[in-house]
C-alpha positions in Angstrom: -11.9 -19.1 -13.6 -8.6 -18.4 -11.7 -7.3 -15.2 -13.2 -3.7 -14.2 -13.7 -3.7 -10.7 -12.1 -1.0 -8.3 -13.0 -2.7 -5.1 -11.8 -1.0 -4.8 -8.5 0.6 -6.7 -5.6 -2.5 -5.7 -3.5 -4.3 -8.6 -5.2 -2.2 -11.3 -3.6 -4.0 -14.2 -2.0 -3.1 -15.2 1.6 -1.0 -18.3 1.7 -2.2 -21.6 3.3 0.2 -20.9 6.2 -1.5 -17.6 6.7 -5.0 -19.1 6.6 -3.9 -21.7 9.3 -2.4 -18.9 11.4 -5.7 -17.0 11.2 -7.7 -20.0 12.3 -5.4 -20.8 15.2 -4.7 -17.2 16.3 -5.0 -16.4 20.0 -7.0 -13.2 20.4 -8.0 -10.5 22.8 -9.3 -6.9 22.7 -6.6 -4.8 21.0 -8.1 -1.5 22.2 -7.1 -2.7 25.7 -3.8 -4.0 24.3 -5.0 -7.5 25.2 -4.5 -9.2 21.9 -1.3 -11.3 22.2 -1.1 -11.9 18.4 -1.3 -8.2 17.6 1.2 -7.5 20.4 3.6 -10.1 18.8 3.2 -8.6 15.4 3.9 -5.1 16.6 7.0 -6.2 18.6 8.3 -8.0 15.5 7.7 -5.1 13.2 9.3 -2.6 15.6 12.4 -4.8 15.8 12.7 -5.3 12.0 12.4 -1.5 11.4 14.7 -0.6 14.3 12.1 1.4 16.2 10.9 1.4 19.9 7.3 0.5 19.2 4.7 -0.2 16.5 1.0 -0.2 16.0 -1.1 -2.4 13.6 -3.5 -0.4 11.4 -6.0 -1.5 8.8 -4.2 0.1 5.7 -1.2 1.9 4.5 -3.3 5.0 4.0 -4.5 4.9 7.6 -0.9 4.5 8.7 0.3 7.5 6.7 -2.6 9.7 7.7 -2.6 8.9 11.4 1.1 9.7 11.4 0.5 13.1 9.7 -2.2 13.8 12.3 0.2 12.9 15.1 3.1 14.9 13.8 1.3 18.1 12.8 -1.1 20.7 14.0 -4.0 22.3 12.1 -2.8 24.8 9.5 0.7 23.3 9.1 2.3 22.7 5.7 4.0 19.4 4.8 6.8 18.9 2.3 6.0 16.0 0.1 6.7 14.7 -3.4 4.1 15.8 -6.0 3.7 12.2 -7.3 4.0 10.5 -4.0 1.3 8.2 -2.7 0.4 10.6 0.1 -0.1 13.6 -2.3 -1.5 11.8 -5.3 -3.4 8.6 -4.2 -4.8 9.2 -0.7 -7.9 11.2 -1.6 -6.6 14.5 -0.2 -6.9 13.0 3.3 -4.2 15.1 4.8 -6.1 18.3 4.1 -9.3 16.9 5.5 -8.0 15.0 8.5 -5.0 17.1 9.5 -5.9 20.5 8.1 -2.5 20.7 6.4 -1.4 22.1 3.0 1.2 20.6 0.7 4.5 22.1 -0.4 5.0 19.9 -3.4 8.4 18.7 -4.7 8.7 17.8 -8.4 12.1 16.6 -9.5 12.7 14.7 -12.8 13.7 11.6 -10.8 10.8 12.1 -8.4 13.2 11.9 -5.4 13.0 14.4 -2.5 16.4 15.9 -1.6 17.9 17.9 1.3 18.0 21.0 -0.9 14.2 20.7 -1.5 13.6 20.8 2.2 15.9 23.8 2.8 14.3 25.6 -0.1 10.7 24.9 0.9 11.1 25.3 4.7 9.0 28.2 6.0 10.7 30.7 8.2 8.8 32.0 11.2 6.5 34.6 9.9 2.9 35.4 10.4 2.2 35.2 6.7 3.5 31.6 6.4 2.2 28.3 7.6 4.5 26.3 9.8 6.5 23.6 8.2 5.2 20.7 10.2 6.5 17.5 8.5 8.6 16.1 5.7 7.2 13.0 4.0 9.6 10.6 2.2 8.8 7.5 0.3 10.7 4.3 -0.4 10.1 2.4 -2.6 8.4 5.1 -4.6 5.0 4.4 -6.0 6.4 4.7 -9.5 8.6 1.7 -8.8 11.9 3.6 -8.3 14.0 3.3 -5.2 15.7 6.3 -3.5 19.3 5.8 -2.5 20.2 5.7 1.2 22.5 8.8 0.9 19.6 10.9 -0.4 17.2 9.7 2.3 19.7 10.3 5.1 20.7 13.7 3.9 17.0 14.7 3.6 16.4 13.5 7.2 19.4 15.4 8.4 18.3 18.6 6.7 14.8 18.3 8.1 16.0 17.6 11.7 18.4 20.5 11.5 15.4 22.7 10.9 13.4 21.1 13.7 11.0 19.3 11.4 10.1 15.6 11.9 10.2 13.1 9.0 7.7 10.4 8.1 8.4 7.7 5.6 5.7 6.0 3.5 7.5 2.6 3.3 4.6 0.7 1.8 7.1 -1.5 -0.1 10.1 -0.9 2.2 11.1 -4.5 2.1 11.2 -4.4 -1.7 13.3 -1.2 -1.5 15.7 -2.9 1.0 16.2 -5.8 -1.3 16.9 -3.5 -4.3 19.4 -1.5 -2.2 21.0 -4.6 -0.6 20.3 -3.4 2.9 17.9 -4.1 5.8 14.6 -2.3 6.1 15.8 -0.7 9.3 18.6 1.0 7.4 16.1 2.8 5.2 14.1 3.9 8.2 16.9 4.6 10.6 16.7 8.4 10.5 13.0 8.7 10.0 10.8 9.6 13.0 8.0 7.3 11.8 7.5 4.8 9.1 4.5 3.0 7.7 4.7 -0.3 5.7 2.1 -2.5 4.2 1.5 -6.2 4.9 -1.2 -6.5 2.3 0.9 -5.9 -0.9 3.7 -8.1 -1.9 3.8 -9.7 1.5 0.4 -11.4 0.9 -1.4 -10.7 4.1 -5.1 -10.1 3.5 -5.3 -6.9 5.5 -3.2 -4.3 7.2 -0.2 -2.1 7.7 2.1 -1.2 10.6 3.4 2.1 11.8 6.7 2.2 13.7 8.3 4.9 15.7 9.2 5.9 19.3 6.9 4.7 22.1 5.6 8.2 22.8 4.8 8.8 19.1 3.1 5.4 18.7 0.8 6.3 21.7 -0.2 9.5 19.8 -0.9 7.4 16.7 -2.9 5.0 18.8 -5.2 7.9 19.8 -5.5 9.0 16.2 -6.3 5.5 15.0 -9.1 5.4 17.5 -10.4 8.8 16.4 -10.7 7.7 12.8 -12.5 4.5 13.7 -9.5 2.1 13.6 -9.8 0.8 17.1 -9.5 -3.0 16.7 -11.0 -5.6 18.9 -10.1 -9.3 18.4 -7.7 -8.4 15.7 -5.3 -11.3 16.1 -7.0 -13.1 13.2 -5.8 -10.3 11.0 -2.4 -9.9 12.7 -1.5 -13.6 12.5 -1.0 -13.5 8.7 1.0 -10.3 9.2 3.5 -12.3 11.3 3.8 -14.9 8.5 4.3 -12.0 6.1 7.3 -10.7 8.1 8.8 -14.0 9.0 8.3 -15.8 5.7 7.2 -13.6 2.8 9.9 -11.0 3.2 12.4 -13.7 2.3 10.9 -14.5 -1.1 10.6 -11.0 -2.6 13.7 -11.7 -4.7 11.5 -14.0 -6.8 9.1 -11.2 -7.6 12.0 -8.9 -8.6 13.5 -11.6 -10.8 10.1 -12.2 -12.5 9.7 -8.5 -13.1 13.0 -8.4 -14.9 12.1 -11.4 -16.9 8.7 -9.9 -17.8 10.3 -6.6 -18.9 12.9 -8.4 -21.1 10.2 -10.5 -22.7 7.9 -7.5 -23.3 10.8 -5.8 -25.2 10.6 -8.8 -27.7 7.0 -8.0 -28.6 6.4 -5.9 -31.7 5.8 -2.2 -30.9 6.3 -2.7 -27.2 9.0 -1.2 -25.1 9.6 -1.7 -21.3 11.9 0.7 -19.5 14.3 -1.7 -17.8 16.0 1.2 -16.0 12.8 1.5 -14.0 12.6 -2.2 -13.0 14.0 -1.8 -9.5 11.4 -3.8 -7.6 8.4 -5.8 -8.8 6.9 -3.2 -11.2 7.3 -3.1 -15.0 6.3 0.0 -16.9 5.9 -0.2 -20.6 4.6 1.6 -23.7 3.5 0.8 -27.2 4.1 2.7 -30.4 1.2 0.9 -32.2 -1.6 3.4 -32.8 -4.1 0.5 -33.1 -3.2 -0.7 -29.6 -6.0 0.8 -27.3 -6.1 0.7 -23.5 -9.7 -0.4 -23.3 -9.4 -2.9 -26.1 -6.3 -4.4 -24.5 -7.8 -4.7 -21.0 -11.0 -6.3 -22.4 -9.1 -8.8 -24.6 -6.8 -9.8 -21.8 -9.7 -10.2 -19.4 -11.4 -12.6 -21.7 -8.2 -14.6 -21.9 -8.2 -14.9 -18.1 -5.8 -12.1 -17.3 -6.5 -9.0 -15.4 -4.5 -5.9 -16.3 -4.8 -2.2 -15.8 -5.3 0.3 -18.6 -2.7 3.0 -19.3 -1.6 5.1 -16.3 -0.9 8.6 -17.6 1.7 7.7 -20.2 2.6 4.0 -19.6 1.1 0.7 -18.7 2.2 -1.1 -15.5 2.5 -4.8 -14.7 3.2 -5.9 -11.1 4.7 -9.3 -10.2 3.9 -11.0 -6.9 3.6 -14.4 -5.1 0.7 -15.5 -7.3 2.5 -14.6 -10.6 4.7 -17.5 -11.5 7.1 -17.6 -14.5 4.5 -19.9 -16.2 1.8 -17.4 -15.7 4.0 -14.6 -17.1 4.5 -16.7 -20.2 0.7 -17.1 -20.6 0.2 -13.4 -20.2 2.9 -12.7 -22.8 1.2 -15.2 -25.2 -2.1 -13.4 -24.8 -0.4 -10.1 -25.6 1.0 -11.6 -28.7 -2.5 -12.8 -29.7 -3.9 -9.3 -29.0 -1.2 -7.6 -31.1 -1.9 -10.1 -33.9 -5.6 -9.0 -34.0 -4.6 -5.4 -34.8 -4.6 -4.0 -38.3 -1.5 -5.3 -40.1 -1.2 -1.9 -41.8 -0.8 -0.3 -38.4 1.0 -3.2 -36.6 4.5 -2.3 -35.7 
């Protein structure tokens, strides 16, 4: 069975153009910088992000963590959003790999502002860790998009204090589309940025780190240290090139489908989608029906050929992507109606 998968945009299947590119890729040993396809991907990524250089890594987590390793020294503290991917979804890797602690920011809108950096910056004192890095995120992992003004002001505040800035830009092209700007505009004041090829851009593997030439050389060392030295990696870089040249230009379809999905969810009994949070390709929704259970819903949908995630803290999440057409959205909505119809009429909203 070919499932409709709304769990994440990490489930995207590589396109036929990507599969051909993988088959035809010219390869070499990337540890020696001899792989022409990897070199082309890195040059393309650096240009699109407005940076001097780039390096291909196996995942967004590896990109974020090798950047933290390259920016900081053991015992530092990093300023980062409490609900950010780096703090919440990367297995505590920064503490283990870089030996840093977190100064966590928790704002109602989950953004990280210049005032947060000024407040949490550690003055030079033997009792305090050194503030080694500020970590920003755009798009945020909760689907929101931070405005350019807030990002630029945060970068300016960090740099005024002598602190570098890293951006987790896993979905930076989605954020750029939502803001009506180029990805390089979002990354312009950041010292480093990581973005994923394997989410909504459909590549099967990989992420890219962009920054200055000197910084990327430090990341290259860190990548090797954690086992990320790649050999004939052109077969993996080739779909990444297609992702940047082709798939970045179709993300508006995913955003439009997310809005459509949210609007249709709001027509279901007892279901409410927060349309104010539909900034990119994510839809967060809740139900007031007490008979609606997370496990029961996931199981019912799976047997209808639809993969969904259970409730995430206080809301469910659907994610649109290249493999989720309008027709498939309608099928998923029909299955939801069928699930709701199975619930107790007495409790049904």
